[in-house]
C-alpha positions as CSV (number, residue, x, y, z in Angstrom):
1,M,9.9,-33.1,10.3
2,T,8.4,-30.8,12.9
3,T,5.9,-28.0,11.4
4,F,4.3,-24.8,12.4
5,V,0.7,-25.2,11.8
6,N,-0.6,-21.9,13.5
7,V,0.9,-19.7,10.6
8,P,-1.9,-18.2,8.6
9,I,-2.5,-18.7,4.8
10,P,-0.2,-16.5,3.4
11,T,-2.1,-15.8,0.0
12,S,-5.0,-15.0,2.0
13,S,-6.5,-13.8,5.6
14,P,-9.7,-15.6,7.3
15,D,-10.4,-12.4,8.8
16,L,-10.9,-11.0,5.2
17,P,-12.9,-11.6,2.1
18,P,-11.8,-13.2,-1.2
19,V,-9.7,-10.9,-3.6
20,E,-9.6,-11.0,-7.5
21,R,-6.9,-9.5,-9.3
22,H,-8.6,-7.6,-11.8
23,A,-9.6,-4.0,-12.1
24,A,-13.7,-3.7,-11.5
25,L,-14.6,-0.3,-12.0
26,P,-17.5,0.9,-9.4
27,A,-20.6,2.6,-10.0
28,G,-20.2,6.2,-9.9
29,F,-16.9,6.5,-11.7
30,R,-15.2,7.0,-15.0
31,A,-11.4,6.5,-15.8
32,G,-8.8,6.0,-18.5
33,G,-5.3,6.5,-19.1
34,L,-3.0,7.1,-22.4
35,A,0.3,7.8,-23.3
36,A,0.8,11.7,-23.2
37,G,4.8,11.8,-24.0
38,I,5.8,12.5,-20.4
39,K,7.8,9.1,-20.6
40,A,10.7,9.2,-22.8
41,S,9.6,5.3,-23.4
42,G,6.5,6.6,-24.8
43,R,4.4,4.2,-22.9
44,P,1.0,5.1,-20.9
45,D,1.8,7.9,-18.5
46,L,-1.3,10.1,-17.8
47,G,-4.6,8.6,-16.1
48,V,-7.8,10.2,-14.7
49,I,-10.6,9.1,-12.8
50,V,-13.6,11.4,-12.3
51,T,-17.0,11.0,-10.2
52,T,-20.0,10.9,-12.4
53,R,-22.7,11.7,-9.6
54,G,-20.9,14.9,-8.0
55,P,-18.1,14.8,-5.3
56,A,-17.0,11.6,-3.6
57,S,-15.7,11.3,0.1
58,A,-12.4,11.0,-0.2
59,A,-9.1,10.2,2.4
60,A,-5.6,9.7,1.9
61,V,-2.5,8.4,3.7
62,F,0.7,10.2,2.6
63,T,4.7,9.5,3.1
64,P,5.8,11.7,5.5
65,N,9.2,12.5,3.8
66,T,10.6,15.7,4.3
67,F,11.0,16.0,0.9
68,A,7.3,15.2,0.2
69,A,6.7,16.2,-3.6
70,A,4.1,18.7,-5.0
71,P,1.6,16.7,-5.9
72,V,1.4,15.5,-2.4
73,R,1.7,19.3,-0.6
74,R,-1.5,20.1,-3.4
75,S,-3.5,16.8,-2.8
76,R,-3.0,17.4,1.2
77,G,-4.2,21.2,0.6
78,H,-7.5,20.3,-1.2
79,L,-8.4,17.6,1.4
80,S,-8.1,20.5,4.1
81,A,-9.5,23.0,2.3
82,T,-12.8,20.6,1.2
83,S,-13.4,19.0,4.8
84,G,-11.8,22.1,7.3
85,D,-9.5,19.4,9.0
86,P,-6.2,21.2,9.1
87,R,-4.4,17.4,8.9
88,G,-5.2,17.2,5.0
89,G,-6.2,13.5,5.2
90,F,-9.6,13.8,4.0
91,G,-12.3,15.6,2.4
92,L,-14.2,15.5,-1.1
93,A,-12.8,14.6,-4.7
94,E,-14.1,15.0,-8.3
95,A,-11.3,13.9,-10.4
96,I,-8.1,12.5,-9.6
97,I,-4.9,12.7,-12.1
98,S,-2.0,10.6,-12.3
99,T,1.5,11.4,-13.9
100,S,4.5,8.8,-14.9
101,G,7.8,9.6,-15.6
102,S,8.5,12.5,-13.5
103,A,8.0,12.7,-9.7
104,N,7.8,16.4,-9.0
105,A,9.7,16.3,-6.0
106,A,12.5,18.6,-5.1
107,T,11.7,21.2,-7.9
108,G,10.8,24.3,-5.6
109,P,8.3,26.9,-6.2
110,A,8.5,26.0,-10.2
111,G,7.0,22.7,-9.3
112,D,4.6,23.5,-7.0
113,A,3.6,26.2,-9.5
114,D,3.5,23.2,-12.4
115,Q,1.3,20.9,-10.0
116,L,-1.3,23.9,-9.3
117,E,-1.3,24.7,-13.4
118,I,-2.0,20.8,-13.5
119,A,-5.1,21.2,-11.0
120,R,-6.3,24.2,-13.3
121,L,-5.9,21.9,-16.5
122,L,-7.9,18.9,-14.9
123,A,-10.5,21.2,-13.7
124,R,-11.1,23.0,-16.7
125,A,-11.2,20.0,-18.4
126,T,-13.5,17.6,-16.3
127,G,-15.6,20.5,-14.5
128,A,-14.4,19.7,-11.4
129,S,-13.7,22.3,-8.8
130,L,-10.2,22.8,-8.6
131,E,-10.1,22.1,-5.0
132,R,-11.9,18.8,-5.4
133,T,-8.7,17.6,-7.8
134,L,-6.3,14.9,-6.0
135,H,-2.9,14.2,-7.5
136,L,-0.4,11.4,-7.9
137,S,3.3,11.5,-9.4
138,T,5.6,9.0,-10.2
139,G,9.0,9.2,-12.0
140,I,12.8,10.4,-11.3
141,I,13.1,13.2,-8.4
142,G,13.9,16.6,-9.2
143,T,12.4,16.8,-12.9
144,R,9.4,19.5,-13.8
145,L,6.3,18.4,-15.6
146,P,5.8,19.2,-19.1
147,L,2.6,20.8,-18.7
148,D,2.0,21.0,-22.4
149,R,1.9,17.3,-22.8
150,V,-0.2,16.8,-19.8
151,A,-2.7,19.8,-21.2
152,A,-2.8,17.7,-24.7
153,G,-3.1,14.6,-23.2
154,L,-6.0,15.4,-21.1
155,A,-7.8,17.3,-23.9
156,A,-7.5,13.8,-25.9
157,L,-8.0,11.8,-22.8
158,I,-11.0,13.3,-20.8
159,P,-14.0,12.5,-23.9
160,S,-12.8,9.1,-24.2
161,L,-13.3,8.3,-20.2
162,S,-15.6,5.3,-19.9
163,E,-17.4,3.5,-17.2
164,D,-16.5,-0.1,-17.8
165,D,-13.6,-1.8,-16.2
166,A,-11.3,-1.2,-19.1
167,G,-10.9,2.5,-18.4
168,L,-9.6,1.8,-14.4
169,Q,-7.3,-0.9,-16.1
170,A,-5.7,1.6,-18.4
171,V,-5.2,3.9,-15.4
172,A,-3.3,1.1,-13.8
173,V,-1.2,0.5,-16.5
174,A,-0.8,4.4,-16.7
175,L,0.7,4.7,-13.1
176,C,3.6,2.3,-13.7
177,T,7.0,3.0,-13.8
178,T,9.5,0.4,-13.3
179,D,7.0,-2.4,-12.7
180,S,6.8,-5.6,-14.6
181,V,3.3,-6.4,-13.9
182,V,-0.4,-4.3,-13.5
183,K,-1.2,-4.3,-10.3
184,T,-5.3,-4.6,-9.3
185,A,-7.3,-5.9,-6.7
186,T,-11.3,-6.0,-6.3
187,T,-13.3,-7.5,-3.7
188,T,-17.0,-7.1,-2.6
189,A,-19.1,-6.4,0.5
190,S,-22.8,-6.5,1.6
191,L,-24.1,-3.5,3.5
192,P,-27.4,-2.7,4.9
193,A,-29.7,0.2,2.7
194,A,-31.5,2.6,4.4
195,D,-34.9,0.4,3.7
196,G,-33.6,-2.4,5.2
197,R,-32.5,-4.4,2.2
198,T,-29.0,-5.6,1.7
199,V,-26.5,-4.1,-1.2
200,E,-23.5,-5.6,-2.7
201,V,-20.9,-2.6,-3.2
202,T,-17.5,-3.2,-4.8
203,V,-14.0,-2.4,-3.3
204,S,-11.9,-2.0,-6.1
205,G,-7.7,-1.1,-6.3
206,I,-4.9,-0.1,-8.2
207,A,-0.9,0.4,-7.4
208,K,2.2,0.6,-8.9
209,G,5.6,0.7,-6.9
210,V,8.6,-1.7,-7.2
211,G,11.4,0.2,-5.6
212,M,11.9,3.3,-3.2
213,I,9.3,1.1,-0.8
214,H,9.6,0.7,3.0
215,P,7.1,0.9,6.0
216,Q,5.6,4.4,6.4
217,M,2.3,5.1,6.6
218,A,1.9,4.8,2.5
219,T,4.8,3.3,0.5
220,M,3.9,3.6,-3.0
221,L,1.0,5.3,-5.0
222,S,-2.4,3.3,-5.0
223,V,-6.1,4.8,-5.5
224,I,-8.7,2.7,-4.1
225,L,-12.2,3.2,-5.3
226,T,-15.7,2.1,-4.0
227,D,-19.6,2.1,-4.7
228,A,-20.2,2.5,-0.9
229,T,-21.1,5.4,1.4
230,A,-19.0,7.1,4.1
231,A,-18.6,10.2,5.1
232,P,-14.7,11.9,4.4
233,E,-13.9,11.0,8.0
234,T,-15.2,7.8,8.7
235,L,-13.0,6.5,5.4
236,W,-10.2,7.9,6.4
237,G,-10.2,5.9,9.9
238,L,-10.6,3.0,7.7
239,L,-8.0,3.5,5.6
240,R,-5.4,4.7,7.8
241,L,-6.3,1.3,10.1
242,A,-5.9,-0.9,6.9
243,A,-2.3,1.0,5.9
244,A,-0.8,-0.2,9.2
245,R,-1.7,-3.7,8.7
246,T,-0.8,-3.9,5.0
247,W,1.3,-1.0,3.2
248,N,3.0,-0.4,6.3
249,Q,4.4,-3.6,6.7
250,L,5.8,-4.0,3.3
251,S,9.7,-3.3,2.8
252,V,11.2,-3.7,-0.9
253,D,14.4,-1.7,-0.2
254,G,14.4,0.3,2.9
255,D,13.7,3.9,1.7
256,T,10.3,5.6,1.8
257,S,10.0,7.5,-1.2
258,T,8.9,11.3,-1.5
259,N,5.5,10.6,-3.7
260,D,3.8,8.0,-1.4
261,T,-0.2,8.3,-1.9
262,V,-3.3,6.2,-0.9
263,F,-6.5,7.6,-1.9
264,V,-9.7,5.9,-1.3
265,L,-12.8,7.5,-3.0
266,A,-16.5,6.5,-2.2
267,S,-19.1,7.7,-4.9
268,G,-22.4,6.2,-2.7
269,A,-23.7,5.2,-6.2
270,A,-24.4,1.2,-4.7
271,G,-27.4,2.8,-2.7
272,A,-26.1,1.5,0.5
273,A,-26.8,3.5,3.6
274,T,-24.2,5.5,5.2
275,V,-21.5,3.7,6.9
276,Q,-21.0,5.3,10.5
277,P,-18.0,4.5,12.9
278,G,-17.5,1.6,15.1
279,T,-20.7,-0.1,13.4
280,P,-20.9,-3.8,11.8
281,A,-20.7,-1.9,8.4
282,A,-17.9,0.0,9.1
283,A,-16.1,-3.1,10.0
284,V,-17.4,-4.7,6.9
285,L,-16.4,-1.9,4.4
286,G,-13.0,-2.0,6.7
287,S,-12.4,-5.1,6.0
288,A,-13.0,-4.8,2.1
289,I,-10.4,-2.0,1.9
290,E,-8.1,-4.0,4.2
291,A,-8.2,-7.2,1.7
292,V,-7.8,-5.1,-1.4
293,A,-4.6,-3.2,0.1
294,R,-3.2,-6.1,1.5
295,D,-3.3,-8.1,-2.1
296,L,-1.9,-4.9,-3.3
297,A,0.9,-4.8,-1.0
298,R,1.5,-8.4,-1.8
299,Q,1.6,-7.8,-5.4
300,Q,4.1,-4.9,-5.2
301,A,6.3,-7.1,-2.9
302,A,6.7,-9.9,-5.4
303,D,7.6,-7.5,-7.9
304,G,10.0,-5.7,-6.1
305,E,12.6,-4.6,-8.4
306,G,15.1,-7.3,-9.2
307,A,12.8,-10.0,-7.0
308,S,12.9,-13.5,-7.8
309,T,10.5,-14.3,-4.4
310,L,8.4,-12.8,-2.3
311,I,9.2,-13.2,1.4
312,T,6.2,-13.5,3.9
313,T,7.2,-12.8,7.6
314,V,4.0,-14.4,9.9
315,V,4.7,-13.6,13.9
316,T,2.2,-14.9,16.6
317,G,2.4,-14.7,20.4
318,A,3.9,-11.2,20.8
319,R,2.6,-9.1,23.5
320,D,0.2,-7.5,21.3
321,D,-0.5,-7.2,17.6
322,A,2.0,-3.9,17.6
323,E,4.9,-5.8,18.4
324,A,4.1,-9.0,16.5
325,R,3.7,-6.3,13.5
326,A,6.8,-4.6,14.5
327,V,9.2,-8.1,14.9
328,A,7.6,-8.9,11.1
329,R,8.8,-6.2,9.8
330,A,12.2,-5.9,11.0
331,V,12.6,-9.4,9.4
332,I,11.8,-8.4,6.1
333,S,13.0,-4.9,5.9
334,S,16.9,-6.7,6.9
335,S,19.3,-6.8,3.7
336,L,20.5,-9.8,5.1
337,V,17.6,-11.7,5.3
338,K,16.0,-10.5,2.0
339,A,20.4,-11.7,0.7
340,A,19.6,-15.3,2.4
341,A,16.5,-15.5,0.6
342,H,18.1,-14.8,-2.7
343,G,20.6,-17.6,-1.9
344,R,18.0,-19.6,-0.7
345,D,20.0,-20.2,2.4
346,P,18.2,-21.0,5.8
347,N,20.4,-18.9,7.6
348,W,17.8,-18.9,10.6
349,G,20.3,-16.6,12.5
350,R,20.0,-13.9,10.7
351,I,16.1,-13.7,11.1
352,A,16.8,-13.9,14.9
353,G,19.1,-11.3,14.6
354,A,16.6,-8.9,12.6
355,A,13.9,-10.3,15.4
356,G,16.1,-8.9,18.0
357,N,16.0,-5.2,16.4
358,A,12.7,-4.6,16.0
359,R,11.3,-1.6,17.4
360,L,7.7,-0.8,17.6
361,A,6.4,1.9,14.3
362,S,6.3,5.9,14.7
363,A,3.3,7.3,16.7
364,P,1.1,8.5,13.8
365,V,0.9,4.3,12.6
366,L,0.2,3.2,16.0
367,E,-2.7,5.6,16.5
368,A,-3.9,4.6,13.5
369,A,-3.9,0.8,13.9
370,G,-6.4,1.5,17.0
371,I,-3.6,2.7,20.0
372,A,-4.7,5.7,22.3
373,A,-2.3,8.7,21.1
374,D,-1.2,9.0,24.7
375,E,-0.2,5.5,24.6
376,A,1.1,5.5,21.3
377,G,3.7,8.4,21.8
378,A,5.2,6.7,24.8
379,R,5.6,3.1,22.4
380,A,6.4,4.7,19.4
381,G,10.5,3.7,18.4
382,S,10.6,1.4,21.8
383,P,11.9,-2.4,21.2
384,A,9.6,-5.1,20.8
385,A,9.5,-7.4,23.8
386,L,11.5,-11.2,22.8
387,D,12.8,-13.5,25.4
388,P,15.1,-15.8,23.0
389,T,14.4,-18.7,25.5
390,R,10.4,-18.6,24.2
391,L,11.2,-17.9,20.6
392,R,11.2,-20.7,17.7
393,I,11.7,-20.0,14.0
394,W,10.7,-21.6,10.9
395,V,11.9,-21.7,7.4
396,A,9.4,-22.7,4.6
397,D,7.6,-24.9,7.4
398,H,11.2,-26.1,8.8
399,L,11.8,-25.6,12.6
400,V,15.3,-24.1,12.7
401,F,15.1,-22.8,16.0
402,D,13.3,-23.5,19.3
403,G,14.6,-21.5,22.7
404,S,12.7,-23.7,25.1
405,Q,14.5,-26.6,23.7
406,G,18.0,-25.0,23.8
407,G,17.9,-23.1,21.0
408,P,19.0,-24.3,17.2
409,V,17.2,-27.4,16.0
410,A,18.6,-30.0,13.8
411,F,16.9,-29.9,10.6
412,D,17.8,-31.1,6.9
413,R,19.3,-28.3,5.2
414,A,18.8,-29.5,1.7
415,A,15.3,-30.3,2.0
416,A,14.9,-26.7,3.4
417,R,16.9,-25.0,0.5
418,A,14.8,-26.8,-1.6
419,A,11.5,-25.6,0.0
420,M,12.7,-22.1,-0.4
421,D,13.1,-22.4,-4.0
422,A,9.7,-21.0,-4.7
423,P,7.9,-17.9,-5.5
424,E,6.9,-17.6,-2.1
425,V,9.2,-18.1,1.3
426,V,7.5,-18.0,4.8
427,F,9.5,-17.2,7.6
428,A,7.5,-17.9,10.6
429,L,8.2,-16.7,14.3
430,D,6.2,-17.3,17.3
431,I,7.5,-15.3,19.9
432,G,5.8,-17.0,22.8
433,L,5.0,-14.0,25.0
434,G,1.2,-13.7,24.4
435,D,-1.5,-13.4,21.7
436,G,-0.4,-10.9,19.3
437,T,-0.2,-11.3,15.3
438,G,0.9,-9.9,12.7
439,E,2.2,-10.1,9.2
440,A,4.8,-8.4,6.7
441,F,5.8,-8.6,2.6
442,G,9.0,-8.1,1.5
443,C,11.5,-9.7,-1.5
444,D,14.7,-11.2,-1.8
445,L,18.2,-8.8,-2.4
446,T,19.4,-9.5,-5.9
447,E,21.8,-8.3,-8.1
448,T,19.4,-7.0,-10.9
449,Y,17.9,-4.7,-8.1
450,V,21.7,-3.1,-7.8
451,I,22.4,-3.2,-11.6
452,E,18.9,-1.5,-12.1
453,N,19.2,1.3,-9.2
454,S,22.9,2.1,-10.2
455,E,21.8,3.4,-13.7
456,Y,18.2,4.6,-13.0
457,T,18.6,8.1,-14.2
458,T,21.1,7.2,-17.0
């Protein structure tokens, strides 16, 4: 049996630090969560994170959905107000609030007024400046938040916020809606201090999201915290690059939510020197942020609504990384590929067909990944180069197609099916045109997904 020896190990990346799946609260933050009665189920639905040493540097990526929810618009406006940058991607923050059970999306002026009131309640309860509050909401679209329950929940929660890991874990639990597992990831990095010492910083993230997930800047809700020191705009650059390589390579069902948001906050409490753009320290911190983002994205794909297996697509040999990511993204986004994965069917034709439809990401995503603005605008949405006579495809380590040898390859279909019956299935493609590499994460499409989403509001 021929195998693809150049496929990166799916569970980790040689270019990124190792990640542990637990919530480690970095220095400079307090956190906690509880059940405030927003969810009819009575499960935890309110989470708060506050800074302990004044405002933290903050950066964000948001959904581009035209129906962007009130918390998205409120957070973007606050970041813009605290930085003076009209793009609303970075600024200062003292508190984050998450509410689960109501998306507060498509609720009109009343929803905007509700979100402003939540900002006032949070500022009053924590002592934060109103414009230094950030907002996350998830749940049913078109429903308004119960302000009285949020207010009562804040009154009970704020005194109990803690500086230990349990506080961040509680926020991770409160974020969840249809998630079956809580999603956390933590790593560390060594950065220089101003006096020449080396300081260890923590980078820790939490996330929710198992449905309405599809590549487009950010594809769920997540908060990443670090005690490193970096200016807001520096953080934004690092986050945008990480999102382009990870969350923008994640698809569960082809739908981008109205509420997608990722925040990164840096407290500076570890005592490291300020990270400057383009320096080795920036590369180290950026790798730590990306490692956390990548692991959270993999957890989200594995926990996709109704999913029984994680799908990882690894692409090598593209003309550049942007085209490799486009091909990987097209494969894991294909409903036919997802259905084949569910049936443990090594149907390589569906993989080839999806790859042949691959198109590059939007201009903002390409630019975030490091492509110059003019080039990003020109290449956005263009087809990824693919030559069928050079393409090779592997399913779960079984070579199934080799264009250089005429195309289809005889393989042990029963063995391939058995190899696919695993918690993770890897599809590998070598394009044969260059040195570009990329990966993407998804899950199989099951009957359970259809059932769950056919009755979501009833």
